[in-house]
N, C-alpha and C positions, 0 to 999 in steps of 0.2 A: 869582382864577382864569381863564384861557384855554382854555372846553372844547374849542373847534375845534383848539389849539394840541396838547392833549394827546390829543385823538386822533388827531390827524396823529401824531403821537410813537410814538401804541401801533402804530398799523399800520404804521410803519418799521421795528419793534422786530428786531432782526437775528438774535435766538435765544431759545429760551425762557430762559435766564438773565436777557438784559434784560429781557423781559417780566416777570417776576417782579418784578424790581426797581420797574417802573413800576405793577406794581398795589399793592405796599407804599407807594408814592409817593403814590398818589392814593387807594386805597381800605382802606389800613393801620389799623393802630391808632391811627398818629400822622398816618395821610395828610391832605392837604389836604380831602378831600371830608369824611372825619371829623371832623376839627377843626371845620372850617364848620358843620356840623350840630350841634358842641357849644354853638355860640353862639347857636343859636334861641334859646333860653330867655331870652335877654337883650334880645328885640325886642321892641316891640308887636303885638299879638294879628294885627292885619290884614299889618302887613310879615312877621310869621313865618309867618303863611299862605303869603304870595307865596314867601319865601325858601325855606320847606319845601319847595313843589311843584317849585321850578327843582333845587335840591338834589337830590331823588329823580330828576330827570329826567335830573342830571347823570349821578349812582351810575347808573342804568340803562345808560345808553347806553355809560357807561365798561366795566361789566359785560360788555356784549354785543360791545362792541370787543375788550376782552382774551380772549373765548371763541371771536372769528371767528380772530384772531391767533393764538391757541394752537392752533387746529385747523390753520391755515395752516402753521404752523413745524413739528407733526407730520408732516403731509404731507409738507414738504418734507425732513424727516428720514428719513421710511421711504424716499420713492424714492430718496434717494441711496446708502443703505444696500442697496435692491435694486441699483442700479447696481454699487454696488461688489462685492457678491457675487454678480452675475450668471453663472449656469453656461450655457456654449453647449453644448446636449445635442446638436449635430451632431459636435462634436468625439471622437476616440477615447476612451475612458474608459481609465483607468491598468489596466496590466496586472499584476494581485496576482502576487506567486510562488507557485507550486504545485508540488508535488510529483508523483512519478511512479514506475511499477514499474520496480525493480531490474532490469537486463541479465538476472540470471540468473533472474529472476523470470517477464520475459519471454519466455526461449527455453522454460522449464518450460511456461510455458501453450501455448505455440506445439507443442511437441512431445506434449502431452498431448492437445490438440486433434485434432491428427492421429488418433491413437489412438482417442479417443472416437469420432469418425467411421467407425472400423473395428469399432465395436462393444463395444471394449474397456472395462473398467470400473479407475477410479484408485482403487487404497488407500493406505494409508501403515502405516508400523511405527515402533517406537520407536527411538531413537537410541542409549540405552543396551543392547546386547546380551550375548546369554550365548552362552560358548564355542560351546555345543552347536550352537545356529543360526546363528552365525556363520560356525562353521570344521567341526565335527564330523559334523551332518547334512549337509554339501555336501561330503562326502568327503575332508574336508580333517582327519584326527585327529591328535594331538599330535604324533606320528612322522613325519607326511606331511613330504615336502620344498617340496611348497609351500605349506606354512605358511609357510615361510622367507620368500617372498615379502610376507608382510603385516607392514608396522611398527605395532604395537598401541599403543594407549593403553589401559591397562587401569585398570579403576573397581573401589574398595574397597566390596563389600559391603554393604550397609546396606536398613533397612527398606524405602525408597522407591528403592533401585535395583532390589531383588528385584521390588518390585510393578511396575516400568517393563518389565522384561523376560519375566517369567512368565505364561503363557498363562491366562487369566483363565474364569471359567466352569466347562463339563462337561470340559475338558482342562486344569484345571489341575492342578498336578504340584510336587511339592518342589523348591524351585532348588538344592538341594544337589546334585541329580543330572545339573543341568544344567552345569556348570562354573562359571568365573569370569565375571565381569563386563567387559565392554569396550564403548568407544565403537565402533560398527558400522565395520568398515573395508570396507562395500561393501552394498548394498542387496538382494543375494542372499540374505542371511536371512529377508525377505518370503515369498520362494518359499517355505520348508518351513512358516513360519507359516500362509500361507493355505492350504497342501496340509491342514494337520493338520484345518484349520476349514471346510473345504469339500469336497464332492465335484463330481469332472468329471462335465461338462466347462465349462471357465471360459477366460476372456481376461483378462491384467489387465497395468494398467503400474503401477510404485511411483515414484515422484519423492521426495527426500529427499538430505540431508546425508549424509556418510560422513567419516571422519576416518582419517588414517595418520599416525603417529610418525615425520616424515622431515623434513630440512632443507631449509629453501623457498627455494625460486631462481624464475627467471622461467618456468619449466614445472613446478614443485612447489608443492603447497597441503599444510597440514596439515587442511585442512577444505575439501570441495569438494562440488558437488552430481551424483549420478547418476540416471539413470532406468533401471528395470529393468522387462523385458517378461516374460510368463508365459504359455505356452498348453498347456494339457494335454487332452487328450480320446483318444477310440481313432480309431486310423489318421493322428495327426499326422505329417506327414513333414518332411525339409529343404524341400521344395518349398514347403509352406507357409510358412516362416521366409524363405525368397527372396522370395516375394510380397509379404510384411508389410514387409521391410526396401525391397524396391521401392519401397514405397506410402508408406513413410516419405520417399526420397530424392524422389519425384515431388512431396510435401506441402511439403517444404523448397526444393526448387530449381525446381521446375516441372515441367511434363510431360516435359521430355528430361532430368530426373533419373533415374537407375538406380543400382543395387546392386553390386557384386562381392563374392566371398568368397575368402577366400585360408586354408587349413586351418593350424590351431593348437592348442596345449593349455590348455585350463581344466578342474580335477579335476572339476566340475562340471558338465561337458556331454561327450557323445561321440557321433557326431566333434563337434569345437571348429572355429571359422571367427573369423577376423578379418573385419570388414565394412567396404567403403569407399563411398562415396558420389560420384557424378559430377555435377562443380559446373559447367553448362552456360554460366555466364557468366565463369568463370576457366578453363574448360577444364583442369580438374584434378579427380585424385581425393584426396578427403579420406577419410584413416581414421579412425574414428569410436567404434567399438568392437569387444567380443566377443560371439560366438553361438553357438548350437549345440543340438544336441540334449539333452534333458535325461539324465542319466546315470543307469541303473537305480538307481544306488546310493540316489539322493534320494528315489526311490519305495518303496523298501524303507526306508529310515530312516523316513520319515513313516507307513507301514505299521507297524511296529515300536512306532513312539509310538502311534498311534492304539489297538494292540491292547493296549497296556499301562494302556490306560483304559477299554477294555473295550469299542471301538468297532471296529466291522468295516474289515475289509481292503478297499479300495476300489482301489488302484492298480496293481494286478496286470495285465498287459493292456495299460495305457495307454502312451501317447507322449506327449512333446512338446517345443516348445521353448522356448528363453530367451534373452535378450540382455541387455547393460548397454551404458549409455555416459555417457561424460561430458558434462555441460551445459556447463561452462565452455570445454572442448576445442570443440566445435562454435562457441561464440561466438568463441574466438581464432582459428580460421580462416576464419569468415566476414567478420569485421570486423577482422583483420588485428590483431589489438592483442597488442601484442609481451610483455607479462608479465603471467602469469595473477593476479599480487598486487595488480595494479590494481581487482580487483573490488572487494575489501574494505578499502578503505583509507581510504574516505569521501573521496574528490578529489572534490570535485563539478565540477569542471572535467572529470572523465572521465565521471560518471554522466549528465550532462545531455544529452551527445551520444546517449543512447539512450531519450529521454524520451516521442519521437514517436510 
């Protein structure tokens, strides 16, 4: 056996598999060094001693060479892997897809924040409503012609819907006296609910979904969103209403935004107006909603309800104003969206435009 040739072969082993084969060849169970050691017993004592010393030296040299070459090959493999998997941290990272607020939610938040800055509280109400709160208490009894303006989804009464639209706590009342259940056709029912449970003065806005049973087209949907506003207190006037709507216009369209009123009729306000806002960027008026002074009938309906619960009448002599506007209508006008149905068709190509 040529030990120098063996050591040279080990030092040039190209990979770990080849190195393992050389280890087996020289030091394995049937390897050359192992077989040579098995013959030592056949030699004379003096020759056996010298041959054993040489074989042990060869074995030690081979083991050291194998260990060194194994470490070298493992280091080379590690470096090759690191180079292959190297990451340039200076390159831009992968932009993972992210969600965003729906355009309707963005408009609602924008409107609500404007009124929060004016000191308004934000409240919400049930989407399943009673005839009493949705119609009767808003000066629209069953025979009233204004009731024909509302195309309504009627809901079958059961325990769940009764709990949904019955006032709880000290204002609880048998729902049989509140009429049938409907999906609310406007957020105005919360005016009555809030007044029953609170005493003036107060300022609130009510965002929420409303439902109309009608044929859908580019400008009509069976479900959409409204924002309701209500202010009640002593000596509240139309000037206060005009000031609040003007401030809303400035909040939406900048310091040049302004509001104008046009007389109209709503059964729950007197006098009533349609309001429009000036959009300086487009140099045009946008008709956005209806408003007016709270009709005295509403205050009477609230006090009558409170009186039935053994509570004092607190709305005599009070005045107030209210407004309502469509959230989707504002988005349609502001962004030039041609079809209200786009809002709820879950078309990502449409919704992604408004994530910014």
